[in-house]
C-alpha positions as CSV (number, residue, x, y, z in Angstrom):
1,X,-44.3,7.9,1.5
2,X,-42.6,5.3,3.7
3,X,-38.8,5.4,3.4
4,X,-36.7,2.8,5.1
5,X,-33.8,4.6,7.4
6,X,-31.1,2.0,5.7
7,X,-31.9,3.6,2.4
8,X,-31.3,7.2,3.4
9,X,-27.8,5.9,5.0
10,X,-27.2,4.3,1.7
11,X,-27.9,7.5,-0.3
12,X,-25.8,9.3,2.0
13,X,-22.8,6.8,1.5
14,X,-23.2,7.1,-2.1
15,X,-22.9,10.8,-2.2
16,X,-20.1,10.7,0.5
17,X,-18.1,8.4,-2.4
18,X,-19.1,10.4,-5.0
19,X,-18.2,13.8,-3.7
20,X,-14.7,11.6,-2.8
21,X,-14.5,10.9,-6.5
22,X,-14.6,14.4,-7.8
23,X,-11.8,15.5,-5.2
24,X,-9.8,12.8,-6.5
25,X,-6.7,14.2,-8.8
26,X,-4.7,12.9,-11.7
27,X,-1.3,13.2,-10.4
28,X,1.9,12.9,-12.3
29,X,3.1,13.9,-15.8
30,X,1.4,10.6,-17.3
31,X,-1.9,9.3,-17.3
32,X,-2.7,6.8,-14.6
33,X,-3.5,4.1,-17.0
34,X,-1.2,1.7,-15.7
35,X,-2.7,1.2,-12.3
36,X,-6.4,1.0,-13.9
37,X,-7.6,4.3,-12.6
38,X,-8.4,5.8,-16.0
39,X,-7.5,9.2,-17.6
40,X,-8.5,12.8,-16.9
41,X,-11.1,13.4,-14.2
42,X,-13.4,11.0,-12.9
43,X,-16.8,11.5,-12.5
44,X,-20.0,9.1,-12.1
45,X,-22.2,7.6,-14.6
46,X,-25.2,5.7,-12.9
47,X,-23.9,3.6,-10.6
48,X,-20.2,3.7,-12.1
49,X,-17.1,5.8,-11.8
50,X,-15.9,6.6,-15.2
51,X,-12.8,8.5,-16.6
52,X,-12.9,11.5,-19.1
53,X,-13.0,8.8,-21.9
54,X,-16.1,7.2,-20.3
55,X,-14.3,3.9,-19.3
56,X,-15.4,2.5,-16.3
57,X,-12.5,2.9,-13.5
58,X,-12.2,0.7,-10.2
59,X,-10.7,2.5,-7.3
60,X,-8.5,0.4,-4.7
61,X,-7.7,2.8,-2.1
62,X,-5.3,2.9,1.0
63,X,-4.8,5.6,3.6
64,X,-1.3,7.0,4.8
65,X,-2.2,9.1,7.7
66,X,0.2,11.5,9.4
67,X,0.1,14.9,7.8
68,X,-3.3,15.5,10.2
69,X,-1.0,14.7,13.3
70,X,1.6,16.8,15.3
71,X,4.3,15.2,13.1
72,X,2.9,17.1,10.1
73,X,3.9,14.3,7.7
74,X,3.5,10.6,6.6
75,X,3.3,8.1,9.4
76,X,6.1,5.4,9.0
77,X,8.8,8.0,7.5
78,X,10.7,7.1,11.1
79,X,10.9,3.5,9.8
80,X,13.6,1.7,8.0
81,X,11.6,1.5,4.8
82,X,12.2,4.4,2.4
83,X,9.0,6.7,1.6
84,X,9.2,5.5,-2.2
85,X,9.5,1.8,-0.9
86,X,6.1,2.3,0.8
87,X,4.6,3.7,-2.1
88,X,6.2,0.9,-4.4
89,X,4.7,-1.8,-1.9
90,X,1.2,0.1,-1.9
91,X,1.1,0.0,-5.8
92,X,2.2,-3.5,-6.1
93,X,-0.2,-4.7,-3.8
94,X,-2.5,-3.3,-6.1
95,X,-3.7,-0.1,-4.6
96,X,-4.4,2.6,-7.1
97,X,-5.8,5.3,-5.0
98,X,-4.0,6.7,-1.7
99,X,-6.0,8.7,0.4
100,X,-4.1,11.4,2.4
101,X,-5.6,13.0,5.6
102,X,-3.9,16.4,6.2
103,X,-4.8,19.3,8.8
104,X,-4.4,23.1,8.0
105,X,-1.1,23.1,10.6
106,X,0.6,21.0,7.9
107,X,0.1,23.5,5.1
108,X,1.0,26.7,7.1
109,X,4.1,28.6,6.3
110,X,6.7,27.8,8.6
111,X,5.4,24.2,9.6
112,X,7.8,21.6,10.4
113,X,7.5,17.8,9.8
114,X,9.1,15.9,12.2
115,X,9.5,12.1,13.0
116,X,11.5,11.6,9.6
117,X,14.5,8.8,9.7
118,X,17.0,11.0,7.9
119,X,19.4,8.2,7.1
120,X,16.6,6.1,5.1
121,X,15.1,9.2,3.8
122,X,17.7,12.0,3.4
123,X,15.7,13.7,0.5
124,X,13.1,14.8,2.7
125,X,15.6,16.4,5.4
126,X,14.7,20.2,5.9
127,X,11.7,19.7,3.6
128,X,8.2,21.7,4.6
129,X,5.6,19.0,5.2
130,X,4.0,20.9,1.7
131,X,7.0,20.0,0.1
132,X,7.2,16.4,1.2
133,X,3.3,16.3,0.2
134,X,4.1,17.4,-3.1
135,X,7.0,14.7,-3.4
136,X,4.7,11.8,-2.7
137,X,2.1,13.2,-4.8
138,X,4.5,13.3,-7.8
139,X,6.2,9.8,-7.3
140,X,2.5,8.4,-6.8
141,X,1.3,9.8,-9.8
142,X,4.4,8.1,-11.6
143,X,3.4,4.5,-10.1
144,X,-0.2,5.4,-11.7
145,X,-1.9,6.2,-8.5
146,X,-4.8,8.9,-7.9
147,X,-4.5,11.2,-4.8
148,X,-7.6,11.9,-2.3
149,X,-6.6,14.9,-0.2
150,X,-8.7,15.2,3.0
151,X,-8.6,18.1,5.1
152,X,-9.3,16.2,8.0
153,X,-9.3,18.6,10.9
154,X,-8.2,22.3,11.5
155,X,-5.3,21.6,13.9
156,X,-2.6,19.0,14.3
157,X,-3.1,19.1,18.1
158,X,-5.3,16.0,18.4
159,X,-8.7,15.0,17.3
160,X,-11.2,17.9,17.7
161,X,-14.3,16.3,19.2
162,X,-16.4,19.6,18.7
163,X,-19.5,18.2,16.8
164,X,-18.1,14.8,15.9
165,X,-19.4,12.6,18.4
166,X,-22.7,13.3,19.4
167,X,-25.0,11.8,22.5
168,X,-28.2,10.6,21.7
169,X,-30.7,13.6,22.7
170,X,-33.1,10.7,23.7
171,X,-30.7,10.1,26.8
172,X,-31.2,12.6,29.6
173,X,-28.5,14.8,30.5
174,X,-26.7,14.4,27.2
175,X,-26.3,17.1,25.0
176,X,-25.0,17.6,21.1
177,X,-22.9,20.8,21.7
178,X,-22.1,23.0,19.3
179,X,-18.7,24.6,18.0
180,X,-17.7,28.2,17.5
181,X,-16.1,29.5,14.6
182,X,-12.7,29.1,15.8
183,X,-13.6,25.0,16.4
184,X,-13.9,25.5,20.1
185,X,-16.9,24.2,22.2
186,X,-19.2,27.0,22.5
187,X,-21.4,24.9,24.5
188,X,-20.8,22.0,27.0
189,X,-21.1,18.3,26.5
């Protein structure tokens, strides 16, 4: 049977979105109804994302990177805009889902967050990256937002190229490369 390649890509994209929805967690003490993210856990029903009551949910997401970098905390905490103000702006603009990429390094015991404006964000001074993440998740939940935690890479020391950028096997001299279990390149590019 003939299947267009575009269909395979669409199915893969849909599966990726569905997987991300299952990773989305309800946060905060109350339901996230105010921002339109439904109640309880999300799942798919046909081509719809629905909450635990079966109500259709529309996710409008934004990314707040930084937990996967050498700073091990959210980008922009160095600015003159307090972290709560940044989340307030996201919610006011209609975003109800926050994607947080992180690295394993940010969650390790003894990890230190850097790049924080301690005059504007005094409540973050001396906190570990995980404690800062907890504060952001709690506050986002109070605004009716959901969080998608994305284990983006194993270390915060830059992008791991191993296995992420593959050259075409049709081009002479190119290799796809393989990663060892430690994440380092086991074969040359």
